[in-house]
C-alpha positions in Angstrom: 157.0 201.0 63.2 155.5 197.6 63.1 152.1 199.0 63.9 152.4 201.5 61.0 153.3 198.7 58.6 150.4 196.6 59.9 147.9 199.5 59.5 149.1 200.2 56.0 148.7 196.6 55.0 145.2 196.4 56.5 144.2 199.6 54.7 145.6 198.3 51.4 143.8 195.0 51.6 140.5 196.8 52.6 140.7 199.2 49.7 141.7 196.4 47.3 138.6 194.5 48.2 136.4 197.3 46.8 136.0 195.5 43.4 132.7 193.8 44.2 131.1 196.8 45.9 128.7 199.4 44.7 130.0 202.9 44.3 128.1 203.9 47.5 129.9 201.2 49.4 133.2 202.1 47.9 132.9 205.7 48.8 131.7 204.9 52.3 134.6 202.5 52.9 137.2 204.9 51.4 135.9 207.8 53.4 136.0 205.8 56.6 139.5 204.5 55.9 140.8 208.0 55.0 139.1 209.5 58.0 140.4 206.9 60.4 143.9 207.3 59.1 143.8 211.1 59.4 142.2 211.0 62.7 144.7 208.5 64.1 147.6 210.8 63.0 145.9 213.9 64.6 145.0 211.8 67.6 148.6 210.6 68.0 149.8 214.2 68.0 147.1 215.1 70.6 147.9 212.1 72.7 145.1 209.6 71.9 145.4 207.9 68.5 142.5 205.4 69.1 140.0 208.2 69.9 141.2 210.2 66.9 140.8 207.2 64.6 137.3 206.6 65.9 136.2 210.2 65.4 138.0 210.4 62.1 136.3 207.2 60.9 132.9 208.6 61.8 133.6 211.9 60.1 135.0 210.1 57.0 132.0 207.8 56.7 129.7 210.8 56.8 131.8 212.6 54.3 131.9 209.6 52.0 128.2 209.2 52.1 127.6 213.0 51.5 130.0 212.9 48.6 128.2 209.9 47.1 124.8 211.7 47.4 126.2 214.7 45.6 127.6 212.6 42.8 124.4 210.7 42.4 122.4 213.9 42.2 124.9 215.3 39.7 124.6 212.2 37.5 120.8 212.3 37.7 120.7 216.0 36.6 123.1 215.2 33.8 121.0 212.3 32.6 117.8 214.3 32.8 119.4 217.1 30.7 120.8 214.6 28.2 117.5 212.9 27.8 115.7 216.2 27.4 118.2 217.3 24.8 117.9 214.0 22.9 114.1 214.2 22.7 114.0 218.0 22.2 112.0 218.7 25.3 112.6 220.9 28.3 114.3 219.1 31.1 112.4 218.2 34.2 114.3 219.3 37.3 115.3 216.5 39.7 113.4 216.0 43.0 
């Protein structure tokens, strides 16, 4: 039980320190923390919480970075369409 409380405290402090980070850094950290937590739970059920946490952290990091790229592309497309609408020109598709 003490380990669970310690892990929750560390996770809370890590997520609270996101204020001075870019959105990319925030999404990478959040994905890593969520993945590590989920992986540790699944790993504990399977018999090796540390390995599960490591694999979950790697998967969460990748997921966070992919999510960030999708959101950046979405914002870029929106801004291109908005600018095109504001100037009355056809939008240029993002690259």
